[in-house]
N, C-alpha and C positions, 0 to 999 in steps of 0.2 A: 631548483623548482621541482616540487613533487608532481608526479602524474596524478590524474584524477583518481585512479584506483588507490594509489599510495595515500593520497590525502584523505579519502573517505575511510580507509582501513585504519589510519592513524587516529582519526577523531573517534571512530567507533570503539577503539581500544581505550578511550579516555585520555588520550594524549593531545598535546597542542600541535597543530600543523601550521604551515605558513599563512593560511587563512581558512575561513570556513568553507567546506564543500558546498556546492549548490546543486541539489538534485531534485528530481521528481520521480518517485519510485516506480510508478505504474499501478496496475490494479485499480483500486478505488481512486488513487491519486495519480491519474494519468493525464497527459497533456496533448492528446491527439486532437488538434483543432482543424477547423476547415481550411485556414490559411496554410497550415503545415501540409495537409494532404494535397492541396492544390499546388504547392511549391514543388513537391517531389513526385506528384502524380501517382500516389499510392493511396487507396481509399478504404475506409470502412463502409459497409460491414465486411467487405471481402477479406480484409487483413485479419479478421477474427478467425478465419478458417484456413489460412494459407501461411505456412511458416516463413517462406521467403518474403512475403509482403509484411507480415508482422515484424520480422527482423528489420526490414527496410524502413518501416515507420519508426521503430525504436532507434535505429541509427540516425534518422533524420533529426530527432530531438537533440542529439549531441552535435551533429554536423551543421545544423542551422544555428548553433550558438545559443541554444536555449538552456540546456542543463548538462551536467557533467556525469551522466550515467546513461546506460540503456536499461529500460524497464519493461517487462512483459508479464502477463497479458495486459489488455486495456479494458478490463471489466471485472465484475465481481460475481459472475453467473456460472463459471465453468464447473465449479465443484458441485453446485446444486444440479446443474444439467446432467452431469455424469452420474448422479444418483437418481435420475429419473424426472427431474422437474422440467416443465416445458419452458422454453426460453425464446423470446423474440430477440434476434440479433441486432435490432436497432437500424440506424441509417447513418448518413453523414452528419446528421444534426442531433441525434439522441443515441444514448448508449444502450447496450443490451439490458434486458430486465426479465425477471421471472413472470410468466403469465399463467402457470398452472402448477399447483402443489402436488406432491406425491402421496403423502400420508395425512390423515386427519387427527392423529394423536401420537404422542411419543411412544405409546405401547406398540405401535405397528412398525417400529424402525427395522425389525427383522425382515420386512418386505423390500427394503432398499437394496439395490445392487451396489457392489463395491466399485470404486473407481478403477478403471482399466487403463493402465499407462500406455497401452499399445495402439490405442485408436482415439478417434474423436478430437475434441479441442485440447484435451490434455496432451496428446501427442504433438499437436501443432505447437503448443507452448514449449515443450521439451526440445523439439527440433529447432525452434527459433532461438532458444538459449544456446544451443550448440553452435549455430551460425554466429551469434553475437560474441561468443566466447573467443572466437578466432581473432577478434580485433585487438586483444592484448591489453592496452593501458587504460581502458575505460571499464569501470565496474559494471557488472551485470547484476541487476536486481531482479530476483524472482519474486512473485507475489502470491499470497494466499488470502482468501476470505477467511476471517477469524471463525472460531468454532461456534460462537453464539449466532453470528450473522449467517453462517452456512446452515445451522440447524433451523433458523427461522426463515430460510429461503426454501427449504424442502417441505415445510408445513406452514400453516397460517400463523403468523407471529403472535397474535393476541392469544390464541389457544396455547401456543408454546409457552408464553410467559405465565399463563394461569397454571399450566401443568407443572411448572417448576415447584409450585407449592403443593398442588393437589396430588401429583404423582411424582414425588421428589426422587425416589429411587429409580423409577423407570426413566425419568428425565436424565439422570446421571448415566444410566446404561446407554441411552440414545446419544448423549454427548461423548461417551467413550467411543462409540461406533464412528461418529462424525470426526472426532479428533484422530482416530486411527487412519481414516481416509486422507485427512490433511497431512499427517505424518508421511504417508506414502507418496503423495503428490509433491510435498516440499522436499523430501529426501531425493526424489527423482530430479527435481530442479537443480539441487546442489550437485548431484552426480553429472548432470548435463553441463554444468559450468557456472551456475549462479554463485556469485561471491557473497551476496547478502539476500536474506529472505525478509520481505516486508509483509507484516501481518496486519490487515486492517479489519477492525471489528466494530463497525458503526452501530450495530444493534445491541452492543454489549456495554452501553454507557452506564455510569453510575446514576444518571438522571432517570433512566428507564428501570434499572434493576434495583437501585438502592444499594447501600454499602454491603449489606449481608449477602445478597445474591451476586453482587459484583465479585465479592471475594470467592463465593462458592462455585460460581459457574464461569466467570470471565478469567480470573487470575489462575485458577487451578488448571484449566485446559490450555490456555495460552502458554503457561510455563512448561507444560509437558512438551509442547511444540519446540519452544526455545531451547530447552535442555537437550533434546535430541538433535536439533539442527547445529547446536554448538559442538556436540560430539562429532558431527559429520564435517566440521570445519567451516561452517558459515556463520557470519555475523547476522544479527537480527535487529529489525526496527519494528516497533509496535505503534500503530496509530489508533487512538481512542477518540471518538467524537464527544462533543458536548462539554458542559461545565464540569470542571474538575473539583470544585470546592468541596462537594460532599465526600469525595473519595481520594483526595491526595495521598492520604496515608496508605490506602489500599493500592493505589497505582504504583507507589514506590516498591510494592512487592512484586511487580512484574519484572522478570529477570532479563529483559532484552538489553541489547547494547545501547539502544537509543529509544526514547519515547517521543512520539509525535502527537501534536494537538492541533485542533482547528482554531479558527481566528477568534472564537468566543473566549479562549483562554489567554489572558494577558501573559506574555512571555516573562515579564519581570516578576509576576506573582509565581509562575511555575518555577522560575529559577530559585526563588526564596524557599518554596515549599519542597523542592526536590533537589536539595543541595548535593552536589557530587555526581548527579546523573547527566548523561549526554542527552541534550534536548534538541528537537528538530522542529522547524516551522518558521513562522506560520503566516506567510504573506497572504493577505486577503484575496480570495479568488474573485470576489465582487470587483475589487479594484483592478485586478488583472484583466477583467473583461471590459470594465466601463470607464476606468480612470485614464489619465495620461501617463506616459512613461516616467516622467519626473516624479509623479506621486508614487509610482511603484518602486522607484529607486529609493525614495525616502523611507517607505515602509520596510524595504529589505534592510536598509542601513539601521533602522530602529530595531529590527529583530536581532541584529548582531549586538547592538548596544545593550539591549535588554537581556542578553544572555543566551541566545540561540547558538548552538554549536554547529548545526547543519541548517543551511537556509533552504527552504522549500515552500511551495504553495501550501495553504492551509487545508486544501482538499483537492478534489478533481477539478480541472479547469473547464469553464464553459467553452463550448465548441466555437463560439464567436470571438474568443479572446484573441486580440491582435498579436502577431509575433513580436512587434516592437515592444509591447508591454512585457511579454514573457522574457525577452532578451534583457530587459532592464534589470531583472533580478540579478542575473549573473554579472552584468555591468557594475552593479552596486558593490559586489563582494570581490570581484576580480580586478587585477590591475589592467589598465587599458591595453598594454601590449599582449598580455595573456589572452584577453578577450579577442583581440584582433587575430590571434593565431588560430582561432576556430574557423 
């Protein structure tokens, strides 16, 4: 029987394992729920700023029989905050969010500070990864907010999208700056011990950008990240939100080891359109919060039947999602005795 780390590594390499891995990467796709926090008595928002607590909650996801990985951080605001955005760290029932932008136009990107790896929540994440790395057989997934989503968290998104056209060259200069900060943070996560880097870019969808800008701004900068992280020895997962129909051809140009989609994308369709790619997903997070465990098990089994190589939630879990529902995903893909050993 493979260890969780061996299983995920094998599948991300494009090879067959004993069964599909069952993971929840963290970042945008995290599963820190109220019931999990109450079970282990570690709580948000404190765990956003304390490496021991962050590592403790990440371990609980695995130890409570939910998923077969550790994943940190638990939000998508760190990169923007480190570049000067104001962030509300949320509570036990809602996640951190940006409350104040830093610049009004891409032309002002030179005013942004660079990410400092030695302090703030960046350092908390790196320290948490070092703690988690000591556990051995469980894969550690580090997380980055994708380039377009980070860029549109530092300034007003609508203005940013307009300036892609109106100030095209300056937008590219801004994106170079953002991408360089993400390379720095992602590389530091790998050096701290992350086996995989998951990049989530929900603001970079084909629906928002259209195929042309998707190619020009999403694929170009995500691939820069992927290529460097691969050189550093890490595997990569990229999550793109929204309908893939307009951009399947473009999406296939993303060079990540796995592609992850939300529940609006039929896995059977993705399997047909993206032949030969490792696909991840996409159990409905609505069902995980509101359905019964049997329904969740059926959805997870269908993901496997329809061609998903790595089973995961379709997006971040609602804070009220019951642990019984979350555990049902792993129950569906793992043998009973394997599940019991957790």
